[in-house]
N, C-alpha and C positions, 0 to 999 in steps of 0.2 A: 319736336327737335328732340326732346326727352326719349322719346319712343325711337326714335330713329337711330340714337346713340344706342340705346339698350339692344336693339337689333343689330347693331353694328358689333357689339362686345358678346351677343350671342353667337354671330357667325365666325368672328374671330376666334372663341374658346372652341368653337367645333373643330375650325381649320387647325388652330394647333395642337387639338388632341388628336386630329387625324394623321397630322404630320408625325408626332411622337409614335404613333402606333406604327405607321410605315416606315418610319426609321427603325422600330424594332423588328419588324418583318423583313426590312433588309439586312439587319445585323445577323437575323438567324439563317438566313435561307439563300442571301446572295453574297455575303461577304466572303472572301477567300478562306476555305478552311484550313485549318493546320490541327496536327495531331502528333501525339509523342514529341512535343517541343524539348522537353529534359533528355532524350537520347542526343538529339542533335548539339544541346548546348554544353552538356556534360563531355560530349566527345570533342568538342573544340576546348574546353576548359582543358582537359587532360592534354591535350596537344600542347597547349600555352606552357603547362607546367611542366611538361616530361624533364627528368632530369634535375630539376632545379631543387634548391635548398632554401631559397629566398624568392618571396614573392609577396605582395599584398593584394588586398582584397578588400571591398567595402560591404557592409550590411546595413540596409536599409529596413525600417519597418512602417506599418501603415500606410503604404502608398495610397490606396483606397481610390484608384483611379483620379488621383488627382493630376490636372493637366497644367494648371496654374503654378504649382510648386515644384512637385517633381519632374513633371515632363518638361516644364520651361526653365527652370532655375536648376534643380539638381541634377539632372542628367547631362547638360552641358558641364557642368563643374566635374562630373565623375570622369566624363570623356577627357577632359584636360588635365586631370590630375594622374594617370598613367596606371590606375589600377589594370590588375591582370583580370579580375571578374567580379562580379556584382551577386549576393545573397540577399533575397528579400525573408525577413525573417516572420514573415506572417501578415495577412490582411493586405495583400497587394490591391485586390479589387474591395470596392464598395459593397459589393452582394455578389452571390454565387451566380448571378444571371449570367444568360449567355452573352447579352450584349457587353455585360461589364468585361467576361473573360475575353472576348474579343477587341475591347477598348484597350485592357492593359498590354495584349499581344502588341498592338499598333505602337503603343506606347514604349515599351522595352525593345522593340526592334529600332530606336532609336540610340540605343546603348551602343558603343563600339567595341565591346567587350561581351565576353558570354555572360549568362545567367542562371540563377537558379531560384526556384521559388518553393518556401516553406506551406504546408498546408495548414490555414488557420481558421478561425471560426467565421471569417466573413468568406472565405472560399468555401466553405461548406454550407452556408445558408442558402433557403432557397433551392433545395435539393442540387447544390453546385458541386458536391462530391464527384457525381460521375462526370460532371463537367471537367473539373479536374484531371481527373483520369484520361480521360479522352483526349485534351488538349494538351497535357504536360507528362501525365506518367503517374505512376503509384503515389500512395499518399505519405508513404514512407520508404524510404531507401537509403543507400550509403553509396559512395564511390571513394577512390582513392586517387589522388593527383600528386604531383611532386613530391614531398616528403610527409604529406598530411593525409587523414582519412575525415572525410567530411559526413555527418550521419545526421537524417531528418527523420523526425517523428511525426504522429499524428495525435497532437493533443488535444484534439477535440471528441475523441471518444468514437470516432465515426468508423475507426478500425478497432477491434477489440482490445484492452489494455493487456489484458493477458497472454494474449497472441504477441504484442507489441514487446511486453517484458522478455518472452522468450527469447524471439528474435534479436533484441538489443543485446540481451547478454551473450550470445552467439557472436553477435560484431563485434561486440568490445573484446569478448576472449581472443578473436582470431586475428584483431588487427594488431599489425605490426609496426605502422607507420610512427613517424617521431611524434607527431601532434595528431589528437582526435579533436576535431570541433563539431558540437551537435548544436542542432537547430530544433528549438520547442515555440510555437506561436505563444503559446500560455506560459507563465515565468512560472518557475519551481519554487521561488520564495516570494513572501509577500514583498509589495513594495510601497515604501511611504508616498500617500498620495494627496497629501494636505496641498491646498492650493488649486487642484485641479477641479474644472469646472463639470459636475454631473458625470463622473467617471463610470466606466463599466463596472457592476458589481460582481460579476464571474469572471474576473479576468485571469484568476490562477488556474494552474494545473490541477486535474480532479484531486479532490482532497483525500480520498481513501488510496489513489494510486500514487500521491506526491513521493512519500518517504521510499517505497520501493525504488522509484526511479532515479530519486536523488543517490539513495546509496551505492547503486547500481554505477550510476556516474562517475561520482566521487572517488568509487572503489577500482574502477578502472583507468584510473589517469585522465579523463577528458579533461582538456585544456581550458575549454570555454563554452558556456551556453549561452546561446543568443536567442531572444525571446521579442514578442512585439506587444500587440493588444493594447498597451496605454499610451498615450500621448505624451511621454517624457523620456528623460534618460534617466538610467539608473545603472549602476556597477556594484556588485556584492561578490566578497570570496568567503567561500564554504570548501573545507575540505582539500584544499589547492585547486580549486575549479573557480574560474571567473564567472559569474552569471551577470549577462549583460540585459538590460531592457531597452530597446529602441524603437520609437514609434513616433517620430518626428519626420516622416519622409513627403508629408504631404496631406495626409490626415486630417482631422481637427484638432487644432493646439491652441493654447490658450495666449501663446505669445510672451510667458513671464520667465522668471529665471528656473522655475521647473519645468515648464511645458514650453518648448520653442521648437523651431525646425531645425534639424540635424541628422546626422548619419554617423556611422560608426566607422574607423578606418581602422585596420587590422593588418600588421607587418610583420611577416615571420622570416627569421634566419635560424635557418638549423632548427635547434631546440628551443629557439627563444622567440617570443613573439611580444609586441607591443599592441597593445590597445588605445585607442583615443578617439574622444568624441569631436566630430568635426560639426563644431555650432555653425550655423549659417547666419552670416550678418545681413540679413533682410528679414524684414516683416511685411506685414500688409498694410495697406491706408486704413486709417480708423474707421471708414466707412465699410471697407469688405470685411474688417476684422468683426465689427457690428453686425454685418448680415451674415458672417459664417458664425458667430455667436447664436444669432438667432436659429441659423440654418440647423446648429447642433439641438438647439431645443424642439425644433419641428422634428428632426428626424427621431428623437428619443420618444416623440408622441406616435409617429406613424411606422417609425422603422421601415422608410422607403429611401430609394435613391432619390437625387434631387430631379431626374427626369421622370420617374414615376410619379413624383410629388408635383411635378409642374400638370402630367397627364392627369392626375387627380383632380387636382384644383380646377383645371380647365373643364374636366367633366362636370364638376359640381357646379361650377356657374352657367353653365349652358343648362343644366336640370334646374338651376335656381330661376333663370330667366324664363324658361319654359313654363314653370309651374307660376312663375307672378305672371305670366301674360294669360294665362288660364284660368287664374284665381282673382286678380286684381284689376283686370281690365274687362271693361263693362263691354259688353257686344249686345248689340240688338239683331237679332234673327229675323226681324218683319221688316217688309220692304219700304222703303222712303216714300210715305203717303205724298209729300210735299213736290214731288219727282214730277213733272207734267210732260209726257211724251207727246202730247199732241200738238204743243208748238213746233215738233219737227216732223208730224205726220204727212204733210202736203211740202216739205221742203225739197228741193232737189237736191240729191245725195251724190258724192264722187264715191265710188266703191272700188278699191282695189283688192283683187282677190289674187291669193297664191297657192298653186296646186304644183304637184310633182309630175302630174300626169295630165295629159289634156288632146283633145282631138288634132290630129288623125290616129292617135291612139285611142282603142276601143274598151271601153270600161265604164263600170257603173258611176265612177267618180267623175271622169271628163264628159259624160252626158248630163247628170246632174248639173255639173256646173254651166254647161252650155244653157240648161233650160232656165236655170235661175238668171243666168246673164240676159237671155231673151226677155223673161219675164220683168225684170228689172227696168230694162231699157224700155218696153213698151209703156212702164209706168213712168218714163220720164227721167230716170236718173242714168248717171253717167257712170260705165263699169271698166275697168283697165283688168284683164287677166295677165297675170305674169305666170307664164309655164316654159317648160324645155323646149328647145328647138328642134324639130323632127324632119328627118329628110322628106321633102318634097312639102312642107307644110306651109302654109300662106304666111311670108314673113312681111307682107307689105298692109295686112291687116291693124290697122291704127288701134283697134279694140284688144288685140292680143300682143302682149311684149314679149316676144321670144326671145328666151335666154340661151345662149350658146350653150351647148351639153359639154362637160369636162370629159366623161367617158358613157358608152353604153354599158347596161348591164343588164344580167340576163342570160340564161341558156341562148336565146335567139336573139339579144342584144335589143330587146324591144324597150327597156327602161332606159332612161337617159337622166343623166344626173348633171343638173344644171348647174352652172358657174354661180355659186353665191357671192362671189369675191368680185362679180363684174362691177366696175364702178359707174359705167354706161348703166347698168340696170337702177342702180340707188338714184341716178343723177335723174333720169326720167320719170321714176317713181315721184321724185321730189317734184319736178314739174308740172305731175299730174296732179298734186297737191290733194290727196284724198282726204276725206272727211271720215271714212272708217275703213279698216282693213278686214277682209275676210280669209282667213286661211282654211285650207282642207286639209293639212296632212301636220303632225306634231313633231315635223323633223324638216332638215334641209331647208327647202323654200318656206316651207311652214314656218321655222324659226326664222328664216330671213324678215317673213312679214312680221313676225312679232316683234324682231328687232327694230324694225324700221318704225312699227305703230309707239312703242317705247320713246323712240328718240324724237318723233314729231309730236309726241303727247296726244295723240287720237286712239280711240277705243278700236279690240280688236277682237272678232267673233271667230271662233272654232267651230267648225261641221266634222262632228266625229263621224266619219264613213265607214272606218275600216277596222275590225278586229284584229289588232295586230299580233296577237297569241298565234292565230292560225297562221302566221307567214313565217314561222320559226324557221322553216326549210329555207329561206332565202339570206339569213343572217349568219354570219361567222362567230355564232358563239353556241355553246352547248343547249341543245334544244329544251331542254326542262328549265334550264336558268331563265332563257330568253321568255318561254310559254309563262311560267308561273311567276316571274318577279321582274324583268327588266321591261316586258311590255306593259304592264299595267303601271309601272313607275312612270314610264315616257309618257304617256296618257295621263296620268292625274297630273304631273307637275305641270305638262304643258297646259292642259285644260286649266289649272287653276292660276296660271298667269295672263290668261285672256280674261276678258271682260264679260263676255258670255259665250254659251255654249249650245249649238244647235244638234238635234238627235232627230233620226227619222222615226223613232218608236218609243214606245215606254219601257219596253224591256231594256232598250240602248240606256235610257235614263237611269235606269234602276241600277244599271251596271256601273254607271259612271258615280251614282251616289254611294254605291257600296266600295267602291275602290278608294272613295275620300274626295271626289270631286265635290268644289263650294260653290262654284259660278253659278249665276242665273243659266236657267237651261230652257231653251224654246222647243218642244216636241213637234216636229213638222216634217212628216213626209215629202220625198222629192215630189213635183209634180210631173203629170204626163201629157201629152197631146192627145187629148182625146179625140178632138175633130180631124185630126190626121188618120187617124185610127176607123174612123166611120168613112171616111172618103175613100177608102180603097175600092175599087171597081170589081165587081162579081165576076165579069169575064177572065180578069187578070187571076183572081183567086182559084177560078175551076181551071184555068191553064196550069198554074202552079200544081194543084192537087193531081192532074192527069199527069204532068212530070213525073212526080215522085210515088204517086199511086196509081199507076195504069190500070191495075186490076179491082180497083175498089178497096184497097187497104185502107185501114184507119189509120191516122195522121195522128201522131204523138210529137209533141216539140218542146225542147228543151234547149235553154239559152244560158249559156254557162264560160266563163273562160277554161280553158283545157289546162289546168293546174292543179297539182296536188290539193290545195286546201279546197277545193271545190266538190272533191268526193266523187269524182266520174267513176271511181272503181265499183262502187256501192251502185251507181246507176247501170253499169255492165251487167252486175251479176242480177239485179233485178230483172233486165228485159231479157237476160237468158232463161231465166225461170219463167216469165211470162211467155216466152215463145215456146217452151215446151209444154206449159200448162194450159194456155189460152186457147179459146175456139175461134178466136178473131184474128185474120190476117192483120200485120200493123207494120208500120214504118215510123221510125224515131228520126225524127232531124233534129241534129245537135246543131245548135248555131253559136259561133265562138270558135278563136284559137288559142294557141298560149304553148307554153314551153314543153307541155305532156303529149302532145299530138302524134309524135311519131311512137312513141309507146302504147298510148291508147289505140292507136290504128293495129299496130301489131296485137295488143289483146283481142280486138275486135275479130281479126282472121283467126287467131287462136281459136276462139270461142265459137267460130263460124256463125257471127250474126252480120255476115257483110249483106245479108238480104233484108236487114230487119233494123240497122243503125246506119244512118248517114251523115259523115261528118261536114257539114256545109262551109266550115271556116267562118271567116270575120263576113258579114252581111253590112251594108252601108245603111244607117241608122234610117234614112228616107225608104228603105224598101224594107224595113223590120215589119211593119205594119200588114204589109202582104202576107209574109211568112205567119205572122200571129192569126189574121184571118182565116189561112187554109189550115190550121192545126183544131184539133178537135178536144185533145187533153193535154193541161201543160204539166210536165215532169220537173220537179225542182229537188235536187239531194243535196246541194250545200250547206253547211252549217256554222259558215263564217261570215254570214251577212248580218250588217246592221239593219239593212232595209233590203227586201226583195223587190227592187223596182222593175225587174223584169215580170216580175209576178203580178203587178199592178197591170202592167202591159197586156198580159196575156189575160187577165180578166178582163180589161176593157174592150178585148177583141172577142169575146164570149167564152173563153176556154175556161173550165173549171180547173183546179190547181189540185195535184197531189203532191206534196211535199214532205220532207223530214221534218219532225219537231224542232226547232230552234231558234235563236233569238233572231228578230227581224221578219219570223214567220208568224209566231204566234200571234203577232197585232194585227196581220192583215188577213189571215186565213181563218176563217171560221168552220170548224169541222162540222160537215155535214149542211153545211148554209152555200158557202160560195164553192166547196172543193174540200178535199180530206188532208190531214197531216196525222203523221203516224210517227213512233219511235224508229230508232234507226233497226228496223227489222224489215228484212227482204220480204218475208211472207206477208206479212200484214200491210206492207206497201203495195205488193202485187195485186192483194185481194180488194184493194180500193180502186185500182185501176181497172179492174176486170170490171168490178161492181158498177163503173161509170160507162163501160162498154156494153155492158149487158142490159141496162135498164134504160131504155129512152126517156122516159118520164123523168127519171133523176136526172138524166144529163141535161133535159131542157130546163128542169127547176135551178140546178146547180149555175147553169149558162148564165140564166138571167141574173140569178141574184149577184153574180161574178161582175155583170157589166154595173149593176146598181152601185155594187161598192167602189168600183173604178171611177165612177163618175164624180164620186166627193176628193179626188185627186187631181185635180187640174192644175196646169201650171201657173193660172192666174191668182189662185187661191193661195198656191205655196209661195209665188214671189211676194205677193200683199204681205202675208204673214211675216216673211222674213224682213220685209222693208220695214213693218210697225215693231218687230224686233230691234231692228237697228235704231230707231227712234228711242225706243227705250233706254238702250245703252247708251246713246249719245247723251240723252237728257239726265241721265244719272251722272255720267261723268263731267256734265258741266256743272250740275246741282254741287257736287261734292268737292269738284276740283282735285279729284284723286285718281289713281290706278286702281282697278279693279281689285288689287292683293292689298291695298291700303285700307278697304273698309271689309267690315263684316260680311260673311256669306250669308246670303238669304236662302237659307237651305228648302223652307215651307214654301218658297214663290215658284209657280210655274206658270210660262207665256204659251199659251195654245192658239192654234188658226182658229178664227172664228167660224162658225158653223154656217 
């Protein structure tokens, strides 16, 4: 129970952190942009005060992105009080982050009057100066409206003070308006701060520049200077100028006599003006006040906004829980020796297999499933295959549940996207009541199988058939993103959610371990029907040879889907070189079809290979042994295989193999023993083919060894090995009573077929 709660807390923290990150991305890149907002606001303000000698405005300070106080309580009061405009004396944002600027823009849009902002220390923080400039305008500026001039200076020092002094001197000297009001976020005179909770220490204007600015302001007859930075109200008079500090428009206040929520009301009548503090008669609930005081303490420690603080805490919680699971959770990496699969060894099992493609679609995965199905049935087990429905497929076969396709995919509409939302499918599987579920793809129907297995509380086994990274051209994502990240992440996550994984070769197992798969692994190649390959009639073989090689040409065979990932272009380039260099006349029979057929046919014509390469298209599985027996050498150029099942069939027919070195090849082809494997090098590949054609003794030796190799890959051995793996998985589930991902991974355990 405790472990489950910690896991929920971990994922909740990650979800919260992800949500905040997405929110910040949204604010920065997708929120409606705004620029030079002051130009619009000042123009509206000038229009409102045009020709007027009497008007009123409000000054607010330390809004600090406050929603609870400024947006919900102060703005409605400002809108109802009939002010002509509003001025922020500084710190309208809690920090200079892009999200804070966009948030305050949305807040100020609720005002029914123009507004102008003073550039303050919080606007400047986190490189906020350029954001203020982009979104609102210059950091220091002035304008005339009605009978008054309004001057805004940059008290943060972001703009050089020497330049500002010269600019301000010229502005004040040229000002002929009746009243001049100046706004500086930092006060120019010290303020009594007793009673404040941890006030900022550098709240004043720069000390070295303070006196020159004050002398200029008071000598030029500025009527009032408004500042913020402190969460309180203060009013002083020096040299005929009123100095007002106002910082209670929403920031953190103490809610006492000195520090409370307020704003300042200024009423102008000709050359007279009246300043009044508008104390707000509302406070916060004691609970919120306590939390706000605590937050003020946190803010002083981390100097971050509350969203950033929540993000930081969420990440720290997730990190702490991750470290706890790694350090304090005991992990047993050895298998449970008390688990006894023998009690299920002879049990009759009901197996539900989920696949995204199946016969009559011809491919390695459907053929592998069909053979496993046949082998398991011969062992007495019940098997239900859940697959897409194809035009012309046998829908009456009770051993195959055909799921209606949502839509066809692929250039030739050869892939069928099954309806995983079919209620009928789930009901029929429930009626079948499987003991174990076997999925053959890490997505779509494979995901549906995993979902059903978890709902029914039964184990799920996954066969890793396909190197997804080589199928990036079928996926609507950037190729490098899918090849290098998404494909591996999909396989890793799916495999780790299953109870066991079957791979056809050791190189495939090594790949899964490298990307982080921790489940039990069975290394078991797909079986082949050796008896059927041996039962081919010699007369039929001779007839086929005479058909495609009437003049005694040597017959080469390649079986491959005609698609980009199968490396057909390399095969054609090699055949062109072999045709030009070899002393032997030959014909290459290419068995298979696919979306690249038209392009490949065009290349064959362009390169003048019509008499050397024959595309046979799809051959029925029952006829495949005849073509394998007719060939002399098997050529294979694909580098996307987890297991070259067609290579084993070719060997069973006595054909030596020449293949490009890759996963699924290294485990089967022994160089110089049953064939040759080369790098992706046309010259070396062709040289090996020529070597076999030239040397009858070598050909005979390779052919005999190829047959011996293939004999170890029978369907009976394949099915029996998978059955024993099922028994182990079921026994482990019943012994532990948990899903596979709730117990430690047995990384050092490998289950292999009995020799």
